[in-house]
C-alpha positions, 0 to 999 in steps of 0.5 A: 258458070255453075260449080265446075265450068261454064256449062255442065251436065247433071244426073241426079240420083237418090240414095240407097245401099246399092247406089250407082249410076246405072241399073247394075250393082256397080257404082261407076266413077264420078265423071265430068259431063253429067249430074244424074239424080236417082230415086230412093229405094224403099223410102231410103231417106227416112226422116232427114231431121233425125240424122245427117243427110246421106245422099250419095249423088252421082254428080257429073259435069261437062265443061265447055270453054269460053271462045276467048281463052283468058290471057296469060298466067300473069293475069291470073296472078293479078286476078287472085291477089288480095282475096279477103273474107268479106261476108257470111250468109246464114240459111237459119237467119231469123230475119229471113223471109219464109212464107211457111214453116219448114221442119227441115230448118229445125236442124242445122246441116252442112251446105252441099251445093252453091250456085250463083245466078246474076245477083242471087246466091243459092245455098242448098243444105244437106237437110234439103233446105235451099235458100236464095240470098241477094248479093246486093243486100246480103239478105235472104230473098226466099226459100225454094222449098214450097212445101213443108215436107219438100227435100231438095236434092239438087239444083240446075241453072237452065241458061236457055230460059233463065230458070232454076230447076230443083229436083226434090223428094217428099215425105208424103211419097216416102222420099221415093220419087224425084220431082222436078220443078222449073222456077224463073229467076225473076220469080225468085227475085220477087220472092215467089218461087211457088210461081214455077211449074212442074216438069216431067210429070208423066215420068215415074222417077222411082229408084233406080230411075233418074233425071240427068241434065245435059247443058252441053247438048241442051238435053234432058235424059230420064229413066223410068225403071217402072217400064225400063224406058229412057227418054230424051227431052229438049232442055230449051222447052222440055218437049219429048224428042225420042225414047229408048226402050230396051231392057238390055241397056245397062247404062247411058253415057253422054258426050257432045253430040252423041250417046253411048249405050252400054248393054249387058255384058257377055262372057268376053265382050260388052255390046255398045251402040253410039247414037246421035243425041239429036234424034237417036239415030244409031251411028255405030253398033259394035262389041268391045272385047273384055277379059273373062271373069274380070269386073269392069271398073268403068266405060267412058265416052269422050267424043270419038274416044272410048275409055275402058278399064277392067280390074287390074288390067291396062286402061284401053283408049279405043278410037271408035272411028278406026278401032285403034287401041292405045293401052296404058299400064295398070301400074301407071293408070290406077282406077280413079274415083272421079273423072272430069272431061275438058272437051275443048282442051282434049284432056281429062282430070282423074281424082284418086286418094285426094290427088288430081292428075291431068291426062291426054287421050294418048294415055300420057300424064300431062300434069301432076299438081304441086302442093295439092292434097285435096282435103276430102277423100271423096271427091265431088264436083260441088267442092272443086271448080274449073274455070270456063276457060278450063285453065284453072282449078279451084279446090280446098286442100290440106295445109302443108306442113309449114302452114299447119303448125298453128292452125287446123285450117286448110287453104283454097288453092288456085292451080294452073291445069296445064302446068300444075303450079299453084298460082295463088292460095287463100289461107288463114294468114292472107285472107284478112287485111294486113296491118297496113290496110287496117290502120287504127284497128285494134289487136282484138279486132284482128284476132277476131277476124283471124279466128273467123277465117280459121273457122271458115277454112277448117273444112269446106263442103261446097265451093263456087267461084263466081267468075263474073264478080271475081268472088269465091263462095264456100260452105262449111259443115254443120252450120248451114253457113255460107261465106264469101271471099272477095276478089270474094269467097263466101263461107256457107253453112246451114248456120252461115256462109262466107264470101272472100273478096279482093281489095286493091292493095295500098302498095303501088304495083 
């Protein structure tokens, strides 16, 4: 699983002052199901060495579930017991292997994305540097930047051919065009990322062009702004399947098996089309009525359900099969900043003002999470994680009043999506071994360890749960370090990273 769930879609966009998910000036909310990378307008990246990276990625992920739902909450409780801070990775490790001088390494920057594939940990910093670490040796294997002026924007693991796709911009191009590259994991293990090959070379991915990776449908969607053409490729072999050439298309939303085309709105309606994602066949063509002179907050597609929200109006949930509409009052459902769709559970998460809520498609609030205030007001799907069974949410939260008296550190909360209960928490008081587990350790040693944990939990800029190895990896700001906690959590910053790991308790259960 990557980042949010066992599968994901990713649409990658470049930053600019009008950054948005589509072609218009409105920035739609972050939505589970896609990560789209859009190109930069007028070289908006300038020099990433002079300032903090201001990439505004529209990250969207869709989650598929493991066919075997994990057993009960008691199993989850046991799974997250005894997490400890166990390792730290540093992108600026002076003994790291690098075959060329990377100017981007002159400046430390926060880790913004973490991906674990097999026994390799990938850490991407906001400066555009991406390092690969070995889980076995905890040493740097290589950097994925194969050119000195390459700024990597995002990563995508393609399980179909066991490869990692990087999406980059280059100083030589004024950071204006997206370039994709596929690198087999075996090449990275050998420290040979340059043996990969470029993708979509025929596409002009300048602003507001984008590339979107859809792991659920195994498709890639590109948009070339130069000729206003959308293209759909097969994610397994990157062959072109079909094109959509229509300048009236404002946005495309992807759902399992289908695509929703949103056209330029009229005064009182918006034209919509639903297409088969396999061959582009039109399945339904209809208009959805709108309130005049009210801006559209969002239009989202979830299987047969269409979600439409206008400013200060009720949320409409339309069943496109029979045109039935369910409305949720505007005071009950406030426009969120992000969505994550849980397809197998027929639920969706909304993020607003550092809180998370779970809704069903009858417009009912299913869950509000207890003891759960997200540390960052701007949610993105690199700093939360949903397990592949779609039952647990792992997130970085503010400490509650009882915990925050003596420390600035927050906590990593593991919450049950169905009940909202916090079933486990990693904080500065429990992420180091107890005195009984550290027989013979000096007081000074414990103080040093406590200080390291507090530093690792002061802020987290990226979070990843490696379900296979029961390890949590986190990134921290301004240090390029990643850390691991084992059961494990890693703390990664451009300086170092951390792993939190789980250790057996000496007390008999």
